[in-house]
Residue frames as a rotation matrix with the C-alpha (Angstrom) as fourth column:
MET 1
-0.549 0.459 0.699 -97.87
0.130 0.872 -0.471 40.86
-0.826 -0.168 -0.538 -23.21
PRO 2
-0.986 0.081 0.149 -99.45
0.143 -0.067 0.987 40.24
0.090 0.994 0.055 -26.63
ILE 3
-0.246 0.967 -0.073 -103.01
0.956 0.254 0.143 40.05
0.157 -0.034 -0.987 -25.35
ARG 4
0.071 0.250 -0.966 -102.92
0.561 -0.811 -0.169 43.65
-0.825 -0.530 -0.197 -24.06
SER 5
-0.713 -0.382 -0.588 -101.62
-0.221 -0.674 0.705 45.10
-0.665 0.633 0.396 -27.32
LEU 6
-0.892 0.435 0.124 -104.17
0.317 0.405 0.858 43.12
0.323 0.804 -0.499 -29.35
LEU 7
-0.113 0.883 -0.455 -107.00
0.981 0.027 -0.191 44.11
-0.157 -0.468 -0.870 -27.01
ALA 8
-0.405 -0.101 -0.909 -106.15
0.191 -0.981 0.024 47.76
-0.894 -0.164 0.417 -27.57
GLU 9
-0.941 0.018 -0.338 -107.21
-0.330 -0.261 0.907 47.26
-0.072 0.965 0.252 -31.19
ALA 10
-0.602 0.762 -0.238 -110.52
0.541 0.609 0.580 45.57
0.587 0.220 -0.779 -30.27
SER 11
-0.503 0.506 0.701 -113.67
-0.640 -0.763 0.092 46.88
0.581 -0.402 0.707 -28.66
PHE 12
-0.150 0.412 -0.899 -114.60
0.564 0.782 0.265 44.94
0.812 -0.467 -0.349 -25.53
ASN 13
0.607 0.375 0.700 -116.11
-0.355 -0.660 0.662 46.23
0.711 -0.651 -0.268 -22.33
SER 14
-0.136 -0.763 0.632 -114.26
-0.939 -0.103 -0.327 45.91
0.315 -0.638 -0.703 -19.02
ASP 15
0.348 0.312 0.884 -115.96
-0.641 0.767 -0.018 42.62
-0.684 -0.561 0.467 -18.04
GLU 16
1.000 0.013 0.000 -115.14
-0.008 0.621 -0.783 41.09
-0.011 0.783 0.622 -21.42
THR 17
0.379 -0.923 0.065 -111.57
-0.547 -0.280 -0.789 42.33
0.746 0.264 -0.611 -21.21
GLU 18
-0.076 -0.357 0.931 -111.18
-0.976 0.217 0.003 40.74
-0.203 -0.909 -0.365 -17.77
MET 19
0.696 0.414 0.587 -112.62
-0.298 0.910 -0.288 37.44
-0.653 0.025 0.757 -19.07
ILE 20
0.908 -0.388 -0.159 -110.27
-0.086 0.199 -0.976 37.50
0.410 0.900 0.147 -22.08
ALA 21
0.091 -0.924 0.371 -107.22
-0.820 -0.281 -0.499 38.25
0.565 -0.258 -0.784 -19.93
LYS 22
0.113 0.016 0.993 -108.10
-0.807 0.585 0.082 35.41
-0.580 -0.811 0.079 -17.53
ALA 23
0.929 0.264 0.258 -108.58
-0.065 0.805 -0.589 32.97
-0.364 0.531 0.765 -20.42
PHE 24
0.651 -0.749 -0.122 -105.23
-0.330 -0.135 -0.934 34.02
0.684 0.648 -0.335 -21.88
ASP 25
-0.079 -0.716 0.694 -103.37
-0.977 -0.082 -0.196 33.66
0.197 -0.693 -0.693 -18.58
ASP 26
0.326 0.285 0.901 -104.93
-0.586 0.809 -0.045 30.26
-0.742 -0.513 0.431 -17.90
ALA 27
0.999 0.039 0.010 -104.26
-0.014 0.568 -0.823 28.97
-0.038 0.822 0.568 -21.44
TRP 28
0.396 -0.918 0.010 -100.65
-0.548 -0.245 -0.800 30.15
0.737 0.312 -0.600 -21.35
ARG 29
-0.035 -0.384 0.923 -100.11
-0.976 0.214 0.052 28.63
-0.217 -0.898 -0.382 -17.90
GLN 30
0.646 0.374 0.665 -101.42
-0.283 0.927 -0.246 25.29
-0.709 -0.029 0.705 -19.16
LEU 31
0.965 -0.260 0.024 -99.41
0.109 0.316 -0.942 25.28
0.238 0.912 0.334 -22.39
GLN 32
0.397 -0.865 0.307 -96.26
-0.805 -0.489 -0.337 26.65
0.442 -0.113 -0.890 -20.79
THR 33
0.194 -0.311 0.930 -95.91
-0.740 0.576 0.347 23.52
-0.644 -0.756 -0.118 -18.67
GLU 34
0.646 0.128 0.752 -96.03
0.267 0.885 -0.380 21.39
-0.715 0.447 0.538 -21.85
GLN 35
0.924 -0.259 -0.281 -93.87
-0.380 -0.532 -0.757 23.60
0.047 0.806 -0.590 -24.07
ARG 36
0.690 -0.697 0.197 -90.68
0.618 0.708 0.341 21.92
-0.377 -0.113 0.919 -25.18
ASP 37
-0.153 -0.740 0.655 -89.12
0.939 -0.315 -0.137 24.77
0.308 0.594 0.743 -27.14
PRO 38
0.059 0.166 -0.984 -88.77
0.711 -0.699 -0.076 28.03
-0.701 -0.695 -0.160 -25.17
ALA 39
-0.878 -0.441 -0.185 -87.84
0.174 -0.656 0.735 29.84
-0.445 0.613 0.652 -28.40
MET 40
-0.652 0.702 0.288 -91.44
0.481 0.088 0.873 29.33
0.587 0.707 -0.395 -29.57
SER 41
-0.482 0.477 -0.735 -92.97
0.803 -0.096 -0.589 31.02
-0.352 -0.874 -0.336 -26.52
SER 42
-0.688 0.187 -0.701 -93.61
-0.207 -0.977 -0.056 34.35
-0.695 0.107 0.711 -28.19
LEU 43
-0.807 0.381 -0.451 -95.30
-0.450 0.097 0.888 32.74
0.382 0.919 0.093 -31.19
VAL 44
-0.574 0.604 -0.553 -97.43
0.654 0.745 0.134 30.49
0.492 -0.284 -0.823 -29.01
ARG 45
-0.536 0.357 -0.765 -98.49
0.569 -0.517 -0.640 33.41
-0.624 -0.778 0.074 -26.79
THR 46
-0.753 0.252 -0.608 -99.46
-0.524 -0.788 0.323 35.45
-0.398 0.562 0.725 -29.84
ALA 47
-0.751 0.489 -0.444 -101.43
-0.098 0.582 0.807 32.54
0.653 0.650 -0.389 -31.30
ILE 48
-0.533 0.555 -0.639 -103.28
0.846 0.376 -0.379 32.12
0.030 -0.742 -0.670 -27.99
ALA 49
-0.611 0.258 -0.749 -104.08
0.157 -0.887 -0.433 35.82
-0.776 -0.382 0.501 -27.80
LYS 50
-0.802 0.290 -0.522 -105.36
-0.597 -0.403 0.694 36.05
-0.009 0.868 0.497 -31.38
ARG 51
-0.682 0.559 -0.472 -107.51
0.254 0.786 0.564 32.95
0.686 0.264 -0.678 -31.02
ILE 52
-0.516 0.493 -0.700 -109.05
0.817 0.037 -0.576 34.08
-0.258 -0.869 -0.422 -27.74
ILE 53
-0.651 0.268 -0.711 -109.88
-0.203 -0.963 -0.176 37.52
-0.732 0.030 0.681 -29.10
GLU 54
-0.812 0.347 -0.469 -111.37
-0.459 0.116 0.881 36.00
0.360 0.931 0.065 -32.26
MET 55
-0.552 0.596 -0.583 -113.53
0.516 0.794 0.322 33.57
0.655 -0.123 -0.746 -30.28
ALA 56
-0.739 0.242 -0.629 -114.52
0.530 -0.367 -0.764 36.14
-0.416 -0.898 0.143 -27.62
ARG 57
-0.832 0.437 -0.341 -116.64
-0.542 -0.770 0.336 37.89
-0.116 0.464 0.878 -30.23
ARG 58
-0.555 0.630 -0.544 -118.98
-0.014 0.646 0.763 34.89
0.832 0.431 -0.350 -30.31
ASP 59
0.168 0.734 0.658 -122.02
-0.826 -0.259 0.500 34.58
0.538 -0.628 0.563 -28.08
GLY 60
0.921 0.380 -0.090 -121.95
-0.256 0.762 0.594 32.25
0.294 -0.524 0.799 -25.10
MET 61
0.161 -0.934 -0.319 -118.22
0.289 0.353 -0.890 32.35
0.944 0.051 0.327 -24.54
ASN 62
0.976 -0.023 0.215 -116.74
-0.210 -0.332 0.919 32.38
0.051 -0.943 -0.329 -21.04
ALA 63
0.282 -0.954 0.100 -113.17
-0.951 -0.265 0.158 32.23
-0.124 -0.139 -0.982 -19.73
HIS 64
-0.061 -0.293 0.954 -113.17
-0.311 0.914 0.261 28.43
-0.948 -0.281 -0.147 -19.52
LYS 65
0.717 0.379 0.585 -114.46
0.413 0.445 -0.795 27.94
-0.562 0.811 0.163 -23.06
LEU 66
0.885 -0.435 -0.169 -112.01
-0.440 -0.659 -0.610 30.51
0.154 0.614 -0.774 -24.41
ARG 67
0.064 -0.896 0.439 -109.12
-0.887 0.151 0.437 28.85
-0.458 -0.417 -0.785 -22.59
ASP 68
0.085 0.018 0.996 -110.05
0.028 0.999 -0.021 25.35
-0.996 0.030 0.084 -23.74
ASP 69
0.918 0.296 0.262 -110.55
0.273 0.007 -0.962 26.46
-0.287 0.955 -0.074 -27.33
ALA 70
0.688 -0.709 -0.151 -107.23
-0.716 -0.632 -0.296 28.32
0.115 0.312 -0.943 -27.43
VAL 71
-0.081 -0.716 0.693 -105.33
-0.682 0.547 0.485 25.37
-0.727 -0.434 -0.533 -25.95
ALA 72
0.322 0.277 0.905 -106.89
0.350 0.854 -0.385 22.96
-0.880 0.441 0.178 -28.45
HIS 73
0.995 0.071 -0.070 -106.22
-0.029 -0.461 -0.887 25.38
-0.095 0.885 -0.456 -31.31
VAL 74
0.356 -0.934 -0.035 -102.53
-0.932 -0.357 0.059 25.69
-0.067 0.012 -0.998 -30.46
ARG 75
-0.129 -0.403 0.906 -102.07
-0.410 0.854 0.321 21.97
-0.903 -0.330 -0.275 -29.85
ASN 76
0.419 0.378 0.825 -103.51
0.540 0.627 -0.561 21.27
-0.730 0.681 0.059 -33.31
SER 77
0.941 -0.115 -0.318 -101.37
-0.297 -0.731 -0.614 23.87
-0.161 0.673 -0.722 -35.08
PRO 78
0.633 -0.769 -0.091 -97.95
0.377 0.409 -0.831 23.53
0.676 0.492 0.548 -36.71
LEU 79
0.223 -0.545 0.808 -96.56
-0.676 -0.684 -0.274 25.62
0.702 -0.485 -0.521 -33.83
TRP 80
0.400 0.039 0.916 -96.97
-0.852 0.385 0.355 22.69
-0.338 -0.922 0.187 -31.49
PRO 81
-0.551 -0.683 -0.481 -94.63
-0.805 0.587 0.088 19.73
0.222 0.435 -0.872 -31.92
ALA 82
0.424 0.665 -0.615 -96.15
-0.471 0.742 0.477 16.27
0.773 0.087 0.628 -32.20
PRO 83
0.628 -0.152 0.763 -95.75
-0.733 0.213 0.646 14.13
-0.261 -0.965 0.022 -29.06
């Protein structure tokens, strides 16, 4: 799972790590149901993980905000096909 390998390179406490992992799982679950190209799964999962870790460093973030931000970020990226 990309989030675990990326988290190994970051410094978060156990509560933050749990929050990040939950946000990742929830974001992936949401996007996976909309994904049209299974070949892009690895790239989408990596993009979610990187975005969540980047945003988790900001104050006031929680699992729901991280999830929503990551989903919006991926949907607005070239990785995501237009509807």
